N, CA, C and O atoms as a Maestro MAE file, in Angstrom:
{
 s_m_m2io_version
 :::
 2.0.0
}

f_m_ct {
 s_m_title
 :::
 protein
 m_atom[352] {
  # First column is atom index #
  i_m_mmod_type
  r_m_x_coord
  r_m_y_coord
  r_m_z_coord
  i_m_residue_number
  s_m_chain_name
  s_m_pdb_residue_name
  s_m_pdb_atom_name
  i_m_atomic_number
  :::
  1 25 137.552 97.088 17.845 1 A "MET " " N  " 7
  2 3 136.152 96.774 17.187 1 A "MET " " CA " 6
  3 2 135.003 97.740 17.682 1 A "MET " " C  " 6
  4 15 134.074 98.155 16.988 1 A "MET " " O  " 8
  5 25 135.233 98.009 18.960 2 A "LYS " " N  " 7
  6 3 133.842 98.397 19.797 2 A "LYS " " CA " 6
  7 2 133.310 99.640 18.859 2 A "LYS " " C  " 6
  8 15 132.096 99.790 18.721 2 A "LYS " " O  " 8
  9 25 134.039 100.335 18.358 3 A "GLN " " N  " 7
  10 3 134.042 101.613 17.531 3 A "GLN " " CA " 6
  11 2 133.528 101.356 16.045 3 A "GLN " " C  " 6
  12 15 133.294 102.368 15.385 3 A "GLN " " O  " 8
  13 25 133.313 100.027 15.401 4 A "LEU " " N  " 7
  14 3 133.077 99.775 14.328 4 A "LEU " " CA " 6
  15 2 131.382 100.020 13.941 4 A "LEU " " C  " 6
  16 15 130.359 99.549 14.439 4 A "LEU " " O  " 8
  17 25 131.612 100.961 12.843 5 A "LYS " " N  " 7
  18 3 130.112 101.468 12.332 5 A "LYS " " CA " 6
  19 2 129.354 100.828 11.514 5 A "LYS " " C  " 6
  20 15 128.130 100.865 11.636 5 A "LYS " " O  " 8
  21 25 130.069 100.026 10.390 6 A "TYR " " N  " 7
  22 3 129.772 99.220 9.544 6 A "TYR " " CA " 6
  23 2 130.305 97.878 9.496 6 A "TYR " " C  " 6
  24 15 131.465 97.576 9.775 6 A "TYR " " O  " 8
  25 25 129.201 96.932 9.052 7 A "LEU " " N  " 7
  26 3 129.838 95.547 9.400 7 A "LEU " " CA " 6
  27 2 129.079 94.675 8.012 7 A "LEU " " C  " 6
  28 15 127.902 94.902 7.729 7 A "LEU " " O  " 8
  29 25 129.778 93.841 7.352 8 A "SER " " N  " 7
  30 3 129.290 93.006 6.345 8 A "SER " " CA " 6
  31 2 129.705 91.832 6.783 8 A "SER " " C  " 6
  32 15 130.899 91.700 7.054 8 A "SER " " O  " 8
  33 25 128.746 90.683 6.947 9 A "ILE " " N  " 7
  34 3 129.337 89.424 7.506 9 A "ILE " " CA " 6
  35 2 128.533 88.024 7.145 9 A "ILE " " C  " 6
  36 15 127.350 87.931 7.471 9 A "ILE " " O  " 8
  37 25 129.038 87.205 6.630 10 A "LYS " " N  " 7
  38 3 128.526 86.075 6.080 10 A "LYS " " CA " 6
  39 2 128.376 84.775 6.816 10 A "LYS " " C  " 6
  40 15 129.459 84.298 7.155 10 A "LYS " " O  " 8
  41 25 127.343 84.094 7.142 11 A "ASP " " N  " 7
  42 3 127.228 83.037 8.456 11 A "ASP " " CA " 6
  43 2 128.016 81.948 7.503 11 A "ASP " " C  " 6
  44 15 127.782 81.514 6.375 11 A "ASP " " O  " 8
  45 25 129.255 81.656 8.656 12 A "ASN " " N  " 7
  46 3 130.071 80.678 8.398 12 A "ASN " " CA " 6
  47 2 129.419 79.219 8.855 12 A "ASN " " C  " 6
  48 15 129.966 78.156 8.564 12 A "ASN " " O  " 8
  49 25 128.446 79.285 9.447 13 A "LYS " " N  " 7
  50 3 127.767 78.031 10.011 13 A "LYS " " CA " 6
  51 2 128.405 77.218 11.214 13 A "LYS " " C  " 6
  52 15 128.234 76.061 11.597 13 A "LYS " " O  " 8
  53 25 129.085 78.102 11.599 14 A "LYS " " N  " 7
  54 3 129.959 77.715 12.927 14 A "LYS " " CA " 6
  55 2 130.142 78.439 14.134 14 A "LYS " " C  " 6
  56 15 130.052 77.988 15.275 14 A "LYS " " O  " 8
  57 25 130.427 79.692 13.759 15 A "ASP " " N  " 7
  58 3 131.080 80.776 14.625 15 A "ASP " " CA " 6
  59 2 129.891 81.769 15.259 15 A "ASP " " C  " 6
  60 15 129.173 82.264 14.391 15 A "ASP " " O  " 8
  61 25 129.589 82.118 16.564 16 A "ILE " " N  " 7
  62 3 128.558 82.767 16.950 16 A "ILE " " CA " 6
  63 2 129.222 84.102 16.966 16 A "ILE " " C  " 6
  64 15 130.374 84.221 17.383 16 A "ILE " " O  " 8
  65 25 128.501 85.145 16.507 17 A "ILE " " N  " 7
  66 3 128.903 86.749 16.570 17 A "ILE " " CA " 6
  67 2 127.884 87.495 17.441 17 A "ILE " " C  " 6
  68 15 126.680 87.626 17.221 17 A "ILE " " O  " 8
  69 25 128.680 88.010 18.587 18 A "ASP " " N  " 7
  70 3 128.125 88.300 19.596 18 A "ASP " " CA " 6
  71 2 128.086 90.164 19.194 18 A "ASP " " C  " 6
  72 15 129.115 90.837 19.250 18 A "ASP " " O  " 8
  73 25 126.824 90.712 18.834 19 A "PHE " " N  " 7
  74 3 126.461 92.238 18.433 19 A "PHE " " CA " 6
  75 2 126.914 92.801 19.697 19 A "PHE " " C  " 6
  76 15 127.505 93.870 19.544 19 A "PHE " " O  " 8
  77 25 126.816 92.409 20.875 20 A "SER " " N  " 7
  78 3 126.970 93.329 21.875 20 A "SER " " CA " 6
  79 2 128.362 93.690 21.887 20 A "SER " " C  " 6
  80 15 128.589 94.648 22.625 20 A "SER " " O  " 8
  81 25 129.217 93.284 21.380 21 A "ASN " " N  " 7
  82 3 130.619 93.919 20.668 21 A "ASN " " CA " 6
  83 2 130.790 94.854 20.011 21 A "ASN " " C  " 6
  84 15 131.941 95.275 19.892 21 A "ASN " " O  " 8
  85 25 129.751 95.481 19.380 22 A "PHE " " N  " 7
  86 3 129.505 96.367 18.295 22 A "PHE " " CA " 6
  87 2 128.476 97.386 18.914 22 A "PHE " " C  " 6
  88 15 127.527 97.582 18.154 22 A "PHE " " O  " 8
  89 25 128.420 98.100 20.126 23 A "PRO " " N  " 7
  90 3 127.482 99.031 20.080 23 A "PRO " " CA " 6
  91 2 127.090 100.219 19.241 23 A "PRO " " C  " 6
  92 15 126.022 100.831 19.217 23 A "PRO " " O  " 8
  93 25 128.306 100.421 18.494 24 A "PHE " " N  " 7
  94 3 128.041 101.848 17.770 24 A "PHE " " CA " 6
  95 2 128.015 101.535 16.278 24 A "PHE " " C  " 6
  96 15 128.379 102.382 15.462 24 A "PHE " " O  " 8
  97 25 127.593 100.337 15.918 25 A "LEU " " N  " 7
  98 3 127.322 100.068 14.582 25 A "LEU " " CA " 6
  99 2 126.116 100.859 13.996 25 A "LEU " " C  " 6
  100 15 125.113 101.216 14.615 25 A "LEU " " O  " 8
  101 25 126.395 101.055 12.733 26 A "LYS " " N  " 7
  102 3 125.065 101.867 12.029 26 A "LYS " " CA " 6
  103 2 124.428 101.207 11.151 26 A "LYS " " C  " 6
  104 15 123.198 101.251 11.174 26 A "LYS " " O  " 8
  105 25 125.066 100.485 10.225 27 A "GLU " " N  " 7
  106 3 124.860 99.583 9.271 27 A "GLU " " CA " 6
  107 2 125.339 98.283 9.324 27 A "GLU " " C  " 6
  108 15 126.451 98.045 9.796 27 A "GLU " " O  " 8
  109 25 124.500 97.286 8.821 28 A "CYS " " N  " 7
  110 3 125.077 95.994 8.993 28 A "CYS " " CA " 6
  111 2 124.281 94.960 7.805 28 A "CYS " " C  " 6
  112 15 123.133 94.972 7.363 28 A "CYS " " O  " 8
  113 25 125.093 94.358 7.617 29 A "ASP " " N  " 7
  114 3 124.869 93.354 6.369 29 A "ASP " " CA " 6
  115 2 125.079 92.074 6.728 29 A "ASP " " C  " 6
  116 15 126.232 91.767 7.032 29 A "ASP " " O  " 8
  117 25 123.923 90.954 6.776 30 A "ILE " " N  " 7
  118 3 124.095 89.664 7.568 30 A "ILE " " CA " 6
  119 2 123.032 88.516 6.954 30 A "ILE " " C  " 6
  120 15 122.025 88.699 6.269 30 A "ILE " " O  " 8
  121 25 123.471 87.589 7.320 31 A "GLU " " N  " 7
  122 3 122.255 86.156 7.159 31 A "GLU " " CA " 6
  123 2 122.012 86.133 8.650 31 A "GLU " " C  " 6
  124 15 122.848 86.023 9.548 31 A "GLU " " O  " 8
  125 25 120.713 86.258 8.732 32 A "LEU " " N  " 7
  126 3 120.243 86.220 10.088 32 A "LEU " " CA " 6
  127 2 120.153 84.590 10.391 32 A "LEU " " C  " 6
  128 15 119.573 83.760 9.690 32 A "LEU " " O  " 8
  129 25 120.845 84.369 11.559 33 A "SER " " N  " 7
  130 3 121.014 82.597 11.971 33 A "SER " " CA " 6
  131 2 120.789 82.680 13.690 33 A "SER " " C  " 6
  132 15 120.753 83.716 14.355 33 A "SER " " O  " 8
  133 25 120.684 81.614 14.069 34 A "PRO " " N  " 7
  134 3 120.814 81.213 15.917 34 A "PRO " " CA " 6
  135 2 122.158 81.637 16.223 34 A "PRO " " C  " 6
  136 15 122.267 81.893 17.422 34 A "PRO " " O  " 8
  137 25 123.470 81.840 15.406 35 A "ARG " " N  " 7
  138 3 124.566 82.138 15.689 35 A "ARG " " CA " 6
  139 2 124.918 83.690 15.654 35 A "ARG " " C  " 6
  140 15 126.045 84.172 15.761 35 A "ARG " " O  " 8
  141 25 123.532 84.472 15.458 36 A "ILE " " N  " 7
  142 3 123.650 85.898 15.559 36 A "ILE " " CA " 6
  143 2 123.173 86.008 16.758 36 A "ILE " " C  " 6
  144 15 122.300 85.191 17.051 36 A "ILE " " O  " 8
  145 25 123.561 86.977 17.757 37 A "ILE " " N  " 7
  146 3 123.221 87.215 18.973 37 A "ILE " " CA " 6
  147 2 123.185 88.541 19.479 37 A "ILE " " C  " 6
  148 15 124.006 89.318 18.991 37 A "ILE " " O  " 8
  149 25 122.465 88.941 20.292 38 A "ASN " " N  " 7
  150 3 122.498 90.643 20.415 38 A "ASN " " CA " 6
  151 2 122.569 91.410 19.295 38 A "ASN " " C  " 6
  152 15 123.427 92.244 19.008 38 A "ASN " " O  " 8
  153 25 121.674 91.095 18.723 39 A "LEU " " N  " 7
  154 3 121.884 92.351 17.237 39 A "LEU " " CA " 6
  155 2 120.857 93.725 18.232 39 A "LEU " " C  " 6
  156 15 121.241 94.894 18.265 39 A "LEU " " O  " 8
  157 25 119.790 93.321 18.824 40 A "GLN " " N  " 7
  158 3 119.213 94.481 19.484 40 A "GLN " " CA " 6
  159 2 120.443 95.193 20.263 40 A "GLN " " C  " 6
  160 15 120.442 96.423 20.225 40 A "GLN " " O  " 8
  161 25 121.307 94.664 20.840 41 A "SER " " N  " 7
  162 3 122.175 95.916 21.512 41 A "SER " " CA " 6
  163 2 122.968 96.627 20.758 41 A "SER " " C  " 6
  164 15 123.855 97.263 21.326 41 A "SER " " O  " 8
  165 25 122.849 96.695 19.332 42 A "CYS " " N  " 7
  166 3 123.340 97.747 18.510 42 A "CYS " " CA " 6
  167 2 122.223 99.053 18.888 42 A "CYS " " C  " 6
  168 15 121.041 98.984 18.550 42 A "CYS " " O  " 8
  169 25 122.675 99.985 19.478 43 A "TYR " " N  " 7
  170 3 121.664 101.198 19.861 43 A "TYR " " CA " 6
  171 2 121.681 102.295 18.766 43 A "TYR " " C  " 6
  172 15 120.924 103.263 18.708 43 A "TYR " " O  " 8
  173 25 122.751 101.949 17.846 44 A "GLU " " N  " 7
  174 3 123.139 103.042 16.968 44 A "GLU " " CA " 6
  175 2 122.412 102.716 15.607 44 A "GLU " " C  " 6
  176 15 122.089 103.603 14.816 44 A "GLU " " O  " 8
  177 25 122.163 101.281 15.381 45 A "LEU " " N  " 7
  178 3 121.795 100.753 14.240 45 A "LEU " " CA " 6
  179 2 120.802 101.292 13.297 45 A "LEU " " C  " 6
  180 15 119.654 101.057 13.673 45 A "LEU " " O  " 8
  181 25 120.887 101.966 12.145 46 A "THR " " N  " 7
  182 3 119.951 102.489 11.488 46 A "THR " " CA " 6
  183 2 119.251 101.567 10.270 46 A "THR " " C  " 6
  184 15 118.042 101.493 10.049 46 A "THR " " O  " 8
  185 25 120.304 100.898 9.551 47 A "LYS " " N  " 7
  186 3 120.191 100.210 8.292 47 A "LYS " " CA " 6
  187 2 120.464 98.959 8.925 47 A "LYS " " C  " 6
  188 15 121.333 98.812 9.785 47 A "LYS " " O  " 8
  189 25 119.366 97.644 8.292 48 A "LEU " " N  " 7
  190 3 119.774 96.439 8.603 48 A "LEU " " CA " 6
  191 2 119.292 95.741 7.083 48 A "LEU " " C  " 6
  192 15 118.209 95.689 6.499 48 A "LEU " " O  " 8
  193 25 120.777 95.201 6.742 49 A "THR " " N  " 7
  194 3 120.015 94.422 5.480 49 A "THR " " CA " 6
  195 2 120.274 92.865 5.707 49 A "THR " " C  " 6
  196 15 121.299 92.483 6.272 49 A "THR " " O  " 8
  197 25 119.278 91.967 5.232 50 A "ILE " " N  " 7
  198 3 119.232 90.504 5.839 50 A "ILE " " CA " 6
  199 2 119.150 89.870 4.427 50 A "ILE " " C  " 6
  200 15 118.421 90.353 3.561 50 A "ILE " " O  " 8
  201 25 119.894 88.808 4.226 51 A "PHE " " N  " 7
  202 3 120.183 88.067 3.246 51 A "PHE " " CA " 6
  203 2 119.450 86.832 3.629 51 A "PHE " " C  " 6
  204 15 119.305 86.501 4.806 51 A "PHE " " O  " 8
  205 25 118.993 86.158 2.622 52 A "ASP " " N  " 7
  206 3 118.341 84.834 2.479 52 A "ASP " " CA " 6
  207 2 117.611 84.267 3.884 52 A "ASP " " C  " 6
  208 15 117.860 83.239 4.513 52 A "ASP " " O  " 8
  209 25 116.418 85.528 4.195 53 A "TYR " " N  " 7
  210 3 115.905 85.433 5.658 53 A "TYR " " CA " 6
  211 2 114.957 84.423 5.709 53 A "TYR " " C  " 6
  212 15 113.988 84.225 4.976 53 A "TYR " " O  " 8
  213 25 115.435 83.708 6.833 54 A "LYS " " N  " 7
  214 3 114.208 82.572 6.952 54 A "LYS " " CA " 6
  215 2 113.491 82.483 8.164 54 A "LYS " " C  " 6
  216 15 114.259 82.355 9.117 54 A "LYS " " O  " 8
  217 25 112.075 82.509 8.534 55 A "SER " " N  " 7
  218 3 111.564 82.553 9.583 55 A "SER " " CA " 6
  219 2 110.384 81.543 9.700 55 A "SER " " C  " 6
  220 15 109.497 81.350 8.868 55 A "SER " " O  " 8
  221 25 110.584 80.854 11.080 56 A "LYS " " N  " 7
  222 3 109.893 79.772 11.555 56 A "LYS " " CA " 6
  223 2 108.440 80.030 11.015 56 A "LYS " " C  " 6
  224 15 107.863 79.236 10.272 56 A "LYS " " O  " 8
  225 25 107.852 81.325 11.497 57 A "SER " " N  " 7
  226 3 106.479 81.505 11.540 57 A "SER " " CA " 6
  227 2 106.308 82.138 10.159 57 A "SER " " C  " 6
  228 15 105.140 82.437 9.908 57 A "SER " " O  " 8
  229 25 107.395 82.469 9.003 58 A "TYR " " N  " 7
  230 3 106.920 82.894 7.823 58 A "TYR " " CA " 6
  231 2 106.544 84.339 7.839 58 A "TYR " " C  " 6
  232 15 105.748 84.745 6.992 58 A "TYR " " O  " 8
  233 25 107.122 85.271 8.863 59 A "ASP " " N  " 7
  234 3 106.772 86.635 8.903 59 A "ASP " " CA " 6
  235 2 108.094 87.438 9.698 59 A "ASP " " C  " 6
  236 15 109.132 86.804 9.891 59 A "ASP " " O  " 8
  237 25 108.002 88.520 10.031 60 A "LEU " " N  " 7
  238 3 108.875 89.366 10.457 60 A "LEU " " CA " 6
  239 2 109.281 89.238 12.184 60 A "LEU " " C  " 6
  240 15 110.135 89.921 12.750 60 A "LEU " " O  " 8
  241 25 108.559 88.346 12.717 61 A "ASN " " N  " 7
  242 3 108.719 88.667 14.387 61 A "ASN " " CA " 6
  243 2 110.194 87.882 14.731 61 A "ASN " " C  " 6
  244 15 110.652 88.034 15.864 61 A "ASN " " O  " 8
  245 25 110.804 87.191 13.922 62 A "ASP " " N  " 7
  246 3 111.756 86.701 14.186 62 A "ASP " " CA " 6
  247 2 113.313 87.387 14.192 62 A "ASP " " C  " 6
  248 15 114.389 86.878 14.506 62 A "ASP " " O  " 8
  249 25 112.944 88.920 13.655 63 A "ILE " " N  " 7
  250 3 113.939 89.837 13.776 63 A "ILE " " CA " 6
  251 2 113.878 90.548 14.831 63 A "ILE " " C  " 6
  252 15 112.856 91.205 15.025 63 A "ILE " " O  " 8
  253 25 115.011 90.594 15.816 64 A "PRO " " N  " 7
  254 3 114.909 91.575 16.902 64 A "PRO " " CA " 6
  255 2 114.677 92.852 16.588 64 A "PRO " " C  " 6
  256 15 115.117 93.391 15.573 64 A "PRO " " O  " 8
  257 25 113.810 93.527 17.642 65 A "GLU " " N  " 7
  258 3 113.330 94.887 17.766 65 A "GLU " " CA " 6
  259 2 114.692 95.777 17.689 65 A "GLU " " C  " 6
  260 15 115.673 95.396 18.329 65 A "GLU " " O  " 8
  261 25 114.748 96.895 16.951 66 A "ILE " " N  " 7
  262 3 115.821 97.713 16.841 66 A "ILE " " CA " 6
  263 2 115.373 98.943 16.929 66 A "ILE " " C  " 6
  264 15 114.729 99.415 15.992 66 A "ILE " " O  " 8
  265 25 115.687 99.816 18.290 67 A "LYS " " N  " 7
  266 3 114.714 100.895 18.373 67 A "LYS " " CA " 6
  267 2 115.104 102.139 17.113 67 A "LYS " " C  " 6
  268 15 114.242 102.804 16.538 67 A "LYS " " O  " 8
  269 25 116.644 102.249 16.860 68 A "LYS " " N  " 7
  270 3 116.487 103.476 15.850 68 A "LYS " " CA " 6
  271 2 116.541 103.121 14.486 68 A "LYS " " C  " 6
  272 15 116.809 104.012 13.680 68 A "LYS " " O  " 8
  273 25 116.304 101.824 14.035 69 A "LEU " " N  " 7
  274 3 116.129 101.168 12.798 69 A "LEU " " CA " 6
  275 2 115.212 101.843 12.169 69 A "LEU " " C  " 6
  276 15 114.061 101.897 12.601 69 A "LEU " " O  " 8
  277 25 115.612 102.471 11.025 70 A "ASP " " N  " 7
  278 3 115.109 103.341 10.014 70 A "ASP " " CA " 6
  279 2 115.053 102.875 8.500 70 A "ASP " " C  " 6
  280 15 114.511 103.555 7.629 70 A "ASP " " O  " 8
  281 25 115.782 101.412 8.219 71 A "GLN " " N  " 7
  282 3 116.044 100.983 6.908 71 A "GLN " " CA " 6
  283 2 116.143 99.763 7.026 71 A "GLN " " C  " 6
  284 15 117.243 99.397 7.440 71 A "GLN " " O  " 8
  285 25 115.016 98.554 6.709 72 A "LEU " " N  " 7
  286 3 115.400 97.155 6.494 72 A "LEU " " CA " 6
  287 2 115.211 97.039 5.361 72 A "LEU " " C  " 6
  288 15 114.253 97.527 4.764 72 A "LEU " " O  " 8
  289 25 116.387 96.151 4.715 73 A "VAL " " N  " 7
  290 3 116.129 95.675 3.531 73 A "VAL " " CA " 6
  291 2 116.360 94.296 3.700 73 A "VAL " " C  " 6
  292 15 117.364 93.979 4.339 73 A "VAL " " O  " 8
  293 25 115.385 93.127 3.104 74 A "LEU " " N  " 7
  294 3 115.607 91.780 2.834 74 A "LEU " " CA " 6
  295 2 115.567 91.185 1.463 74 A "LEU " " C  " 6
  296 15 114.544 91.171 0.778 74 A "LEU " " O  " 8
  297 25 116.843 90.641 1.047 75 A "PHE " " N  " 7
  298 3 116.615 89.858 0.169 75 A "PHE " " CA " 6
  299 2 116.425 88.203 0.066 75 A "PHE " " C  " 6
  300 15 116.824 87.380 0.889 75 A "PHE " " O  " 8
  301 25 115.826 87.990 -0.964 76 A "GLN " " N  " 7
  302 3 115.231 86.300 -1.036 76 A "GLN " " CA " 6
  303 2 114.553 86.092 0.662 76 A "GLN " " C  " 6
  304 15 115.034 85.211 1.375 76 A "GLN " " O  " 8
  305 25 113.611 86.836 1.093 77 A "PRO " " N  " 7
  306 3 113.077 86.243 2.395 77 A "PRO " " CA " 6
  307 2 111.819 85.274 1.943 77 A "PRO " " C  " 6
  308 15 111.153 85.259 0.908 77 A "PRO " " O  " 8
  309 25 111.774 84.592 2.960 78 A "ARG " " N  " 7
  310 3 110.842 83.690 3.007 78 A "ARG " " CA " 6
  311 2 110.188 83.699 3.727 78 A "ARG " " C  " 6
  312 15 110.287 82.843 4.606 78 A "ARG " " O  " 8
  313 25 109.064 84.742 3.777 79 A "ILE " " N  " 7
  314 3 107.789 84.958 4.241 79 A "ILE " " CA " 6
  315 2 106.664 85.025 3.677 79 A "ILE " " C  " 6
  316 15 106.490 85.150 2.464 79 A "ILE " " O  " 8
  317 25 105.805 84.946 4.534 80 A "HIS " " N  " 7
  318 3 104.278 85.001 3.753 80 A "HIS " " CA " 6
  319 2 103.283 86.208 4.182 80 A "HIS " " C  " 6
  320 15 102.173 86.536 3.761 80 A "HIS " " O  " 8
  321 25 103.991 86.652 5.026 81 A "SER " " N  " 7
  322 3 103.323 87.785 5.811 81 A "SER " " CA " 6
  323 2 104.377 89.112 6.144 81 A "SER " " C  " 6
  324 15 105.599 88.994 6.236 81 A "SER " " O  " 8
  325 25 103.641 90.355 6.297 82 A "LEU " " N  " 7
  326 3 104.675 91.176 7.287 82 A "LEU " " CA " 6
  327 2 104.169 91.619 8.457 82 A "LEU " " C  " 6
  328 15 104.227 92.776 8.875 82 A "LEU " " O  " 8
  329 25 103.489 90.337 9.176 83 A "ASN " " N  " 7
  330 3 103.427 90.463 10.762 83 A "ASN " " CA " 6
  331 2 104.735 90.950 11.198 83 A "ASN " " C  " 6
  332 15 105.795 90.602 10.677 83 A "ASN " " O  " 8
  333 25 104.607 91.867 12.294 84 A "GLY " " N  " 7
  334 3 105.998 92.157 13.093 84 A "GLY " " CA " 6
  335 2 106.288 93.521 12.422 84 A "GLY " " C  " 6
  336 15 106.435 94.313 13.353 84 A "GLY " " O  " 8
  337 25 106.393 93.973 11.598 85 A "ILE " " N  " 7
  338 3 106.583 95.167 10.901 85 A "ILE " " CA " 6
  339 2 106.351 96.276 11.593 85 A "ILE " " C  " 6
  340 15 106.995 97.309 11.408 85 A "ILE " " O  " 8
  341 25 105.473 96.165 12.392 86 A "ALA " " N  " 7
  342 3 105.170 97.393 13.112 86 A "ALA " " CA " 6
  343 2 106.117 97.820 14.132 86 A "ALA " " C  " 6
  344 15 106.119 98.970 14.570 86 A "ALA " " O  " 8
  345 25 106.880 96.962 14.496 87 A "ARG " " N  " 7
  346 3 107.962 96.865 15.693 87 A "ARG " " CA " 6
  347 2 109.082 98.103 15.066 87 A "ARG " " C  " 6
  348 15 109.839 98.758 15.782 87 A "ARG " " O  " 8
  349 25 108.989 98.203 13.850 88 A "PHE " " N  " 7
  350 3 110.129 98.996 12.999 88 A "PHE " " CA " 6
  351 2 109.779 100.366 12.847 88 A "PHE " " C  " 6
  352 15 110.523 101.128 12.230 88 A "PHE " " O  " 8
  :::
 }
 m_bond[351] {
  # First column is bond index #
  i_m_from
  i_m_to
  i_m_order
  :::
  1 1 2 1
  2 2 3 1
  3 3 4 2
  4 3 5 1
  5 5 6 1
  6 6 7 1
  7 7 8 2
  8 7 9 1
  9 9 10 1
  10 10 11 1
  11 11 12 2
  12 11 13 1
  13 13 14 1
  14 14 15 1
  15 15 16 2
  16 15 17 1
  17 17 18 1
  18 18 19 1
  19 19 20 2
  20 19 21 1
  21 21 22 1
  22 22 23 1
  23 23 24 2
  24 23 25 1
  25 25 26 1
  26 26 27 1
  27 27 28 2
  28 27 29 1
  29 29 30 1
  30 30 31 1
  31 31 32 2
  32 31 33 1
  33 33 34 1
  34 34 35 1
  35 35 36 2
  36 35 37 1
  37 37 38 1
  38 38 39 1
  39 39 40 2
  40 39 41 1
  41 41 42 1
  42 42 43 1
  43 43 44 2
  44 43 45 1
  45 45 46 1
  46 46 47 1
  47 47 48 2
  48 47 49 1
  49 49 50 1
  50 50 51 1
  51 51 52 2
  52 51 53 1
  53 53 54 1
  54 54 55 1
  55 55 56 2
  56 55 57 1
  57 57 58 1
  58 58 59 1
  59 59 60 2
  60 59 61 1
  61 61 62 1
  62 62 63 1
  63 63 64 2
  64 63 65 1
  65 65 66 1
  66 66 67 1
  67 67 68 2
  68 67 69 1
  69 69 70 1
  70 70 71 1
  71 71 72 2
  72 71 73 1
  73 73 74 1
  74 74 75 1
  75 75 76 2
  76 75 77 1
  77 77 78 1
  78 78 79 1
  79 79 80 2
  80 79 81 1
  81 81 82 1
  82 82 83 1
  83 83 84 2
  84 83 85 1
  85 85 86 1
  86 86 87 1
  87 87 88 2
  88 87 89 1
  89 89 90 1
  90 90 91 1
  91 91 92 2
  92 91 93 1
  93 93 94 1
  94 94 95 1
  95 95 96 2
  96 95 97 1
  97 97 98 1
  98 98 99 1
  99 99 100 2
  100 99 101 1
  101 101 102 1
  102 102 103 1
  103 103 104 2
  104 103 105 1
  105 105 106 1
  106 106 107 1
  107 107 108 2
  108 107 109 1
  109 109 110 1
  110 110 111 1
  111 111 112 2
  112 111 113 1
  113 113 114 1
  114 114 115 1
  115 115 116 2
  116 115 117 1
  117 117 118 1
  118 118 119 1
  119 119 120 2
  120 119 121 1
  121 121 122 1
  122 122 123 1
  123 123 124 2
  124 123 125 1
  125 125 126 1
  126 126 127 1
  127 127 128 2
  128 127 129 1
  129 129 130 1
  130 130 131 1
  131 131 132 2
  132 131 133 1
  133 133 134 1
  134 134 135 1
  135 135 136 2
  136 135 137 1
  137 137 138 1
  138 138 139 1
  139 139 140 2
  140 139 141 1
  141 141 142 1
  142 142 143 1
  143 143 144 2
  144 143 145 1
  145 145 146 1
  146 146 147 1
  147 147 148 2
  148 147 149 1
  149 149 150 1
  150 150 151 1
  151 151 152 2
  152 151 153 1
  153 153 154 1
  154 154 155 1
  155 155 156 2
  156 155 157 1
  157 157 158 1
  158 158 159 1
  159 159 160 2
  160 159 161 1
  161 161 162 1
  162 162 163 1
  163 163 164 2
  164 163 165 1
  165 165 166 1
  166 166 167 1
  167 167 168 2
  168 167 169 1
  169 169 170 1
  170 170 171 1
  171 171 172 2
  172 171 173 1
  173 173 174 1
  174 174 175 1
  175 175 176 2
  176 175 177 1
  177 177 178 1
  178 178 179 1
  179 179 180 2
  180 179 181 1
  181 181 182 1
  182 182 183 1
  183 183 184 2
  184 183 185 1
  185 185 186 1
  186 186 187 1
  187 187 188 2
  188 187 189 1
  189 189 190 1
  190 190 191 1
  191 191 192 2
  192 191 193 1
  193 193 194 1
  194 194 195 1
  195 195 196 2
  196 195 197 1
  197 197 198 1
  198 198 199 1
  199 199 200 2
  200 199 201 1
  201 201 202 1
  202 202 203 1
  203 203 204 2
  204 203 205 1
  205 205 206 1
  206 206 207 1
  207 207 208 2
  208 207 209 1
  209 209 210 1
  210 210 211 1
  211 211 212 2
  212 211 213 1
  213 213 214 1
  214 214 215 1
  215 215 216 2
  216 215 217 1
  217 217 218 1
  218 218 219 1
  219 219 220 2
  220 219 221 1
  221 221 222 1
  222 222 223 1
  223 223 224 2
  224 223 225 1
  225 225 226 1
  226 226 227 1
  227 227 228 2
  228 227 229 1
  229 229 230 1
  230 230 231 1
  231 231 232 2
  232 231 233 1
  233 233 234 1
  234 234 235 1
  235 235 236 2
  236 235 237 1
  237 237 238 1
  238 238 239 1
  239 239 240 2
  240 239 241 1
  241 241 242 1
  242 242 243 1
  243 243 244 2
  244 243 245 1
  245 245 246 1
  246 246 247 1
  247 247 248 2
  248 247 249 1
  249 249 250 1
  250 250 251 1
  251 251 252 2
  252 251 253 1
  253 253 254 1
  254 254 255 1
  255 255 256 2
  256 255 257 1
  257 257 258 1
  258 258 259 1
  259 259 260 2
  260 259 261 1
  261 261 262 1
  262 262 263 1
  263 263 264 2
  264 263 265 1
  265 265 266 1
  266 266 267 1
  267 267 268 2
  268 267 269 1
  269 269 270 1
  270 270 271 1
  271 271 272 2
  272 271 273 1
  273 273 274 1
  274 274 275 1
  275 275 276 2
  276 275 277 1
  277 277 278 1
  278 278 279 1
  279 279 280 2
  280 279 281 1
  281 281 282 1
  282 282 283 1
  283 283 284 2
  284 283 285 1
  285 285 286 1
  286 286 287 1
  287 287 288 2
  288 287 289 1
  289 289 290 1
  290 290 291 1
  291 291 292 2
  292 291 293 1
  293 293 294 1
  294 294 295 1
  295 295 296 2
  296 295 297 1
  297 297 298 1
  298 298 299 1
  299 299 300 2
  300 299 301 1
  301 301 302 1
  302 302 303 1
  303 303 304 2
  304 303 305 1
  305 305 306 1
  306 306 307 1
  307 307 308 2
  308 307 309 1
  309 309 310 1
  310 310 311 1
  311 311 312 2
  312 311 313 1
  313 313 314 1
  314 314 315 1
  315 315 316 2
  316 315 317 1
  317 317 318 1
  318 318 319 1
  319 319 320 2
  320 319 321 1
  321 321 322 1
  322 322 323 1
  323 323 324 2
  324 323 325 1
  325 325 326 1
  326 326 327 1
  327 327 328 2
  328 327 329 1
  329 329 330 1
  330 330 331 1
  331 331 332 2
  332 331 333 1
  333 333 334 1
  334 334 335 1
  335 335 336 2
  336 335 337 1
  337 337 338 1
  338 338 339 1
  339 339 340 2
  340 339 341 1
  341 341 342 1
  342 342 343 1
  343 343 344 2
  344 343 345 1
  345 345 346 1
  346 346 347 1
  347 347 348 2
  348 347 349 1
  349 349 350 1
  350 350 351 1
  351 351 352 2
  :::
 }
}
């Protein structure tokens, strides 16, 4: 699994997914939740798609900073501003 390059996963509301186990991931489709941890450790991640994004601050500051990310796609985001977009 360490060599995995693409992952699409739905939050089952119970399991923790530690993304440090996927250091070579290039593309990822997820529902961001507290059970998604260490997403920023995916150093090769270039495309991130987030479904049903919810932020307590109603902006993009809850998305971990990912250095190589060049494409961020949000479906049904619950945001009021794009604060935090400069980190990408």
